[in-house]
N, C-alpha and C positions, 0 to 999 in steps of 0.2 A: 504494500500500500504506500502511496506517495504522501509524504507529510505535507501539511498545508503550505508551509514556507517553500518547499520544493515545487509544489504545484504552481505557486505564484511565479517562481523563477522560470518554469517551463512556459507559462503564459507570457512572461516578459520576452522570451526568445521569439515567440510568435508576434508580439507587438513590435519587435525590432525588425520584423519582416523576414526572419530567417526561415527558409524552407528546406525540406530534405534535399540532399545532394548539392547544396550551395557550398562553395569554397569560401571559407572565412579566414582572413588574416588578422592577427592581433599585433598592434604596434604600441609600444610604451608600457609593456608589462612591468610591474613592480610588485613588491610584497603587499601593497595596499589594495590591489584590485579585488573585485568581487568574484571569488572563486565559484560560488554557486551559479552566478550568471554565466560565467565562462563554461561551466559544465552543462548548463541548460542549452547554450548555443551549440555546443558540441553534440549533445543528444539530439537536438532538433535537426541539425544539419547532417548528422550521421557520420561526421569525421572530426578528427582533432583540428584545433586551430593551427594555422600556419604561423610560424614566427616571423619577425620582421625581416629576416634574411632570405625568406622564400622568394623564388623567382617566377612562380606561376601566375597566371591571370586569375584574379579573384573576383567574386561576386560582391563580397562585403568586407569592409575593413572596420575593425573595432580599434579606435584610437584613444587610448587612455591618456588624458592630458591634464597636467596640474600646473598651477602657478609656479614659476621657477623652472619649468622644463625647457625654456628657451622661447624662440619666436615660433608661434604656431604655424605661420605661413612657410617660412624658410626652413624650419627644422622638422616639419611634419607634413603639412597638407600638400605641398608641391611634390614631394617624394611619394606620398600615398596615392596620388592619382595615377602614377605610372603603371602599376600592375592592375589597376581597376578595369574590369570589363566595361564596355560601352554603356550598359544598362545597370552597372553596379552602383553601390552607394557606400558612404562612409558614415559611421556613427562616432562623433567626438564625445567621449565620456569624460565628464569633469566632476570633481567633488561638489556636492551640494553646498549652498550658502551656509557659512558657519563652520565648515569642515576645513581641515588643513589642506592647502593647495587649491582652494576654491578659485575658479576663474570667472570673472564677470562675463555675463552673456554678451555685453557690448564688445568685449575683446574677441570672442568667438565670431560674432557677426562681422566685425571689421576684417578679420582674417579670412573668412569665407569669401567675401567680396574681392579682396586682394588676390586670393588664390584662383579667382575665376570660377568659383563654385556657387551653388544656390542652396540656401537653407530651406528645408521643406517642413520640418516638424521638430518639436522638442518633447521629450518625455522625462518625467520624474520617476526614476526607477526605485524599486524597494531598496532600502539601505542607504548607502552613502553617496550614490552617483546619480547624475543627470545625464541625459543623452540628447545630442543634437544631430539630426539627419541631414547629410549633405549629398548633393548630386551634381553631376555636370549639367550645365544649362542645355536645354533642347536647342538643337541647331535649326 
């Protein structure tokens, strides 16, 4: 039987748009990431998360980002778009307000525009993290 908290995490993977057989890459892993969320994404996609050194084309990127990690555009978003499939998307995961490493939404919004991406939605995830969905603009 699935515990209530675990069921919520599996539901979050669905809310993140993770589908079976999607290839998901993780960038910015550190000891503070939400391991239950990671496990739910792996369960939903049916495979392990690729690390940031992977060279495959990916459907989804989970980008864990904290204040102090550097410049979001130059240190993360520009590089993250390279392996992304044409219809793929990026989730920028940032600590919620009041948590260590919190990133102001305006910082993310500015970085998105500078990187030539579009922000489509924001989710407050269970636990410590918020998520902002980014896509390439339609041509």
